[in-house]
C-alpha positions as CSV (number, residue, x, y, z in Angstrom):
1,M,-24.5,84.5,-51.8
2,S,-25.5,86.1,-55.2
3,T,-27.3,89.3,-55.4
4,S,-30.9,88.7,-54.4
5,T,-33.8,90.2,-56.4
6,E,-35.5,90.8,-53.0
7,E,-32.9,93.2,-51.7
8,S,-34.0,96.6,-50.7
9,P,-32.8,99.6,-52.8
10,V,-30.6,100.6,-49.9
11,D,-28.9,97.2,-49.8
12,V,-28.3,97.3,-53.6
13,E,-26.8,100.7,-53.3
14,V,-24.5,99.7,-50.5
15,R,-23.2,96.7,-52.4
16,A,-22.6,98.9,-55.5
17,I,-20.7,101.4,-53.5
18,A,-18.5,98.6,-52.0
19,A,-17.7,97.4,-55.6
20,E,-16.9,101.0,-56.7
21,R,-14.6,101.6,-53.7
22,L,-12.7,98.4,-54.5
23,T,-12.3,99.5,-58.1
24,F,-11.0,102.9,-57.0
25,F,-8.6,101.3,-54.6
26,A,-7.3,98.9,-57.3
27,D,-6.7,101.9,-59.6
28,A,-4.7,103.7,-56.9
29,V,-2.6,100.6,-56.2
30,I,-1.8,100.2,-59.9
31,A,-0.8,103.9,-60.1
32,I,1.5,103.4,-57.2
33,A,3.1,100.3,-58.7
34,I,3.8,102.1,-62.0
35,T,5.3,105.0,-60.1
36,L,7.6,102.7,-58.2
37,L,8.7,101.2,-61.5
38,A,9.9,104.7,-62.6
39,L,11.6,105.4,-59.3
40,E,13.8,102.3,-59.7
41,L,15.2,103.5,-63.0
42,P,19.0,104.2,-62.8
43,R,20.0,107.8,-63.7
44,P,22.6,108.2,-66.5
45,E,25.7,109.9,-65.2
46,G,28.5,111.8,-66.9
47,D,30.0,115.2,-67.5
48,T,29.7,115.2,-71.2
49,N,27.0,114.3,-73.7
50,A,29.0,111.2,-74.8
51,Q,29.4,110.0,-71.2
52,V,25.7,110.4,-70.4
53,L,24.7,108.5,-73.6
54,H,27.3,105.8,-72.8
55,S,25.9,105.5,-69.3
56,A,22.4,105.3,-70.6
57,Y,23.5,102.5,-73.0
58,E,25.0,100.6,-70.1
59,H,21.7,100.7,-68.3
60,R,19.7,99.6,-71.4
61,A,18.6,96.3,-69.7
62,E,17.0,98.3,-66.8
63,Y,15.2,100.6,-69.2
64,L,14.0,97.7,-71.3
65,A,12.7,95.9,-68.2
66,F,10.9,99.0,-67.1
67,L,9.2,99.3,-70.5
68,I,8.2,95.6,-70.4
69,S,6.8,95.9,-66.8
70,F,5.0,99.1,-67.7
71,L,3.2,97.4,-70.6
72,V,2.5,94.3,-68.5
73,V,1.0,96.3,-65.6
74,G,-0.9,98.3,-68.1
75,A,-2.3,95.2,-69.6
76,H,-3.3,93.8,-66.2
77,W,-5.0,97.1,-65.4
78,S,-6.8,97.4,-68.7
79,G,-8.4,94.0,-68.2
80,H,-9.4,94.9,-64.6
81,H,-10.8,98.2,-65.7
82,R,-12.7,96.6,-68.6
83,V,-14.4,94.1,-66.3
84,F,-15.0,96.1,-63.1
85,R,-16.7,99.0,-64.8
86,Y,-19.7,96.6,-65.0
87,V,-19.3,95.0,-61.5
88,T,-22.1,96.1,-59.2
89,A,-21.5,94.0,-56.1
90,L,-18.9,91.9,-54.2
91,D,-19.6,88.3,-53.3
92,G,-17.8,85.0,-53.0
93,R,-14.0,85.2,-53.0
94,L,-13.9,88.3,-55.3
95,P,-12.5,90.7,-52.7
96,M,-9.9,88.3,-51.5
97,L,-8.8,87.4,-55.0
98,T,-8.6,91.1,-55.9
99,M,-6.3,91.7,-53.0
100,Y,-4.0,88.8,-54.0
101,W,-4.1,90.2,-57.6
102,L,-3.0,93.6,-56.3
103,L,-0.2,92.0,-54.4
104,M,1.2,90.7,-57.7
105,Q,1.0,94.3,-59.1
106,V,2.9,95.7,-56.1
107,L,5.5,93.0,-56.4
108,T,6.2,93.8,-60.0
109,P,8.6,96.7,-59.3
110,F,10.6,94.4,-57.1
111,A,10.4,91.6,-59.6
112,T,11.7,94.0,-62.3
113,K,14.7,94.9,-60.2
114,V,15.4,91.2,-59.5
115,L,15.1,90.5,-63.3
116,T,17.8,93.0,-64.2
117,G,20.3,91.7,-61.7
118,H,23.5,89.8,-62.6
119,G,23.9,86.1,-62.6
120,A,21.4,83.3,-61.8
121,F,19.4,84.1,-64.9
122,Q,16.9,81.3,-64.5
123,V,16.0,82.1,-60.9
124,R,15.5,85.8,-61.8
125,F,13.6,85.1,-64.9
126,V,11.3,82.5,-63.4
127,F,10.5,84.8,-60.4
128,Y,9.4,87.6,-62.7
129,A,7.4,85.3,-65.0
130,S,5.8,83.6,-62.0
131,V,4.6,86.9,-60.6
132,Q,3.0,87.9,-63.9
133,A,1.5,84.4,-64.5
134,A,0.1,84.4,-61.0
135,A,-1.5,87.8,-61.6
136,G,-3.2,86.4,-64.7
137,V,-4.5,83.3,-63.0
138,L,-5.9,85.3,-60.1
139,F,-7.7,87.6,-62.6
140,L,-9.2,84.6,-64.4
141,L,-10.5,83.4,-61.0
142,M,-11.9,86.8,-60.4
143,V,-13.8,86.7,-63.7
144,R,-15.1,83.2,-62.7
145,E,-16.5,84.6,-59.4
146,I,-18.1,87.5,-61.3
147,R,-19.8,85.1,-63.6
148,R,-20.8,82.6,-60.9
149,Y,-22.5,85.1,-58.7
150,R,-23.7,87.4,-61.6
151,L,-22.1,90.4,-60.1
152,Y,-22.4,92.4,-63.3
153,R,-24.9,94.9,-64.7
154,P,-27.8,93.7,-66.9
155,D,-26.4,95.8,-69.8
156,T,-23.0,94.1,-69.7
157,P,-21.9,93.2,-73.3
158,P,-22.4,89.4,-73.7
159,Q,-18.8,88.7,-74.8
160,M,-17.1,91.2,-72.6
161,L,-16.1,88.8,-69.8
162,G,-15.1,86.2,-72.3
163,I,-12.8,88.6,-74.2
164,A,-11.3,89.9,-71.0
165,A,-10.6,86.3,-69.9
166,L,-9.1,85.5,-73.3
167,R,-6.7,88.4,-73.1
168,T,-5.6,87.5,-69.6
169,F,-5.2,83.8,-70.5
170,A,-2.9,84.8,-73.4
171,L,-0.9,87.0,-71.1
172,S,-0.4,84.5,-68.3
173,G,0.1,81.7,-70.9
174,A,3.0,83.7,-72.5
175,F,4.7,83.9,-69.1
176,L,4.1,80.3,-68.2
177,V,5.4,79.0,-71.6
178,S,8.5,81.2,-71.2
179,I,9.5,79.5,-67.9
180,P,10.7,76.1,-69.3
181,L,12.4,77.9,-72.3
182,A,14.6,79.8,-69.8
183,F,16.2,76.5,-68.7
184,I,17.2,75.4,-72.2
185,P,20.8,76.4,-72.9
186,G,21.0,79.2,-75.5
187,W,17.2,79.8,-75.5
188,G,17.1,82.6,-73.0
189,H,16.3,85.2,-75.6
190,W,13.5,83.0,-77.0
191,A,12.0,83.0,-73.5
192,Y,11.8,86.8,-73.7
193,V,10.2,86.6,-77.2
194,C,7.2,84.9,-75.6
195,W,6.5,88.0,-73.7
196,V,6.9,90.3,-76.7
197,A,4.7,88.1,-78.9
198,F,1.7,88.3,-76.5
199,P,0.3,91.7,-77.7
200,F,0.3,90.4,-81.3
201,A,-1.2,87.0,-80.5
202,V,-4.2,88.3,-78.6
203,P,-5.9,90.2,-81.5
204,V,-5.5,87.1,-83.8
205,V,-7.1,84.8,-81.2
206,Q,-9.9,87.3,-80.7
207,R,-10.7,87.4,-84.4
208,I,-10.7,83.6,-84.6
209,V,-13.1,83.4,-81.6
210,R,-15.4,86.0,-83.0
211,R,-15.6,84.2,-86.4
212,R,-16.4,80.9,-84.8
213,S,-19.1,82.6,-82.7
214,A,-20.6,84.3,-85.7
215,H,-20.9,80.9,-87.6
216,R,-22.7,79.2,-84.7
């Protein structure tokens, strides 16, 4: 059920507290996921400066994967934070979808470790991309529930939910598009480019959407 205008002040406060607790819980889980990313980093070894630098270079794939995952988890959290600061109640499937979304965040450190393994490139790549794409799709479903049941504050900026959904759509779209590219011989690096291009594509799409909205 959506939030009723006949609810008592106590009921409204209880529902608001529930939404706030879910937000705090999500923030804590994201913090743990990012911490686990760092714990999985290999430590450079060696007795001399040259050996340590050489060891670090040999682990460059792991360090790059960490950076990518850190930015991706940060992008997921940013969208969640931007939306849930205005959420005042939990209804529909929002709590369940949030838990599934958090599951994808917790899986990211493991998916990062899988990605940096040797051999079976397509399987490793698709697994990582699928986890991130699933997280994006789940967040879009969360935004739909928030809109459907009007679980946001009256002072919520009109375009806030739309912009958050657009950002997440671009993120999940980048990972989905990269999956078939991974199976084309010699195109493995282009599949990674899809991930890198996402942060630059979002602002461009946002400007186009805003210009179209302004002319309506």
